[in-house]
C-alpha positions, 0 to 999 in steps of 0.5 A: 500500500505504501508503494502504491501511495508513493507511486500515486504521489509521484504521478500527481507531482509530475502532472502539476502545472509548471506555475505551481512548482516555485518556492515563493520565499526563495524566489522573492529572495533571489530577486535581490540579485537582479536578472528577473523580469516580473510581469504584473497584472494591474491591481483592482479596478472600479468595475462601474467604469468602462473602457471606450474603444478605440481607446482614448489614452488621454481621456480618463473618463473613457477608461476603467481606473484603479479603485482605492483598493487597487491603489492600496494593493499597488502601494502594498507591493511597492512598500514590500519591494522597497523593504526587501531592497529589490532593485528595479530597472526599466518599468514598462506598462500598458498605455491605459492609465490603470496600468500606468498608475499601478506601475508608478505605485509599485515602482515609485518612479516614472514608467514607460507606456508601450503598445505591446502591454496595452489591453489586447482585448480591445475593451471587449468584456468577453475577451477579458473574461475568456482569454484564449491565448489565441492572439499570437501577435500580441503574445509575441510582443509581450514575450519579446519584452519578457525575453529582453535581459534586464540592466545589470543588477536590476529587475525589469517590471512590466504592468499589463492586463489579464488578456495580454498575459494569456496571449503570451503564456497560454490560456492556463495563465488566464487565472492570473489575479489582480496584482499577481506577477509572473516571474521570468529569469533572463536567459541571456542569449535565449528566451527567459525561463519561468521562475514562479508566480508571486501573489499579493499575499506573498509579499506580506508573508515575506516582509512580516507585515 
């Protein structure tokens, strides 16, 4: 019976998704050395607000914005990053204000909005609710940012949307939570490799707050 239990455990572990494999405290500690790319989904938003498409990037009334909860979430991440002395290099965001604001609050600095991280669902509610990862062009644009090595001794922060993350990493990544980060280790001459996922609660667990 013990042998059968061991075999069942081995089969179970082998079948676990790659996103569940990382040791989060060790991963967060390793960020202090730099060399990683963290791609965040922006934090919580005000669902009573709707995006207008085509996007009007300079019109805040035509975009869904961060809620106060979302701002607090981003500040919480930023405070943890600062306390843990995690070095930040380039910070790229979507061109939509909710991602720009989240990026500023998390990093404590100005950010660089880019098309590649801007909501690929084109303000479609069904696109946000049912990411399929089928938008290959959008996904490739995100992967190019993820695969670019950070500046020496720093980590690159990217802030984007649920759909873009699913486009880049497949529909299994569509369960990404608000404020959660997928972490990739720079590969130098090759693609970055998946290192783990960091959720909001993980930051508090590693700062003792």
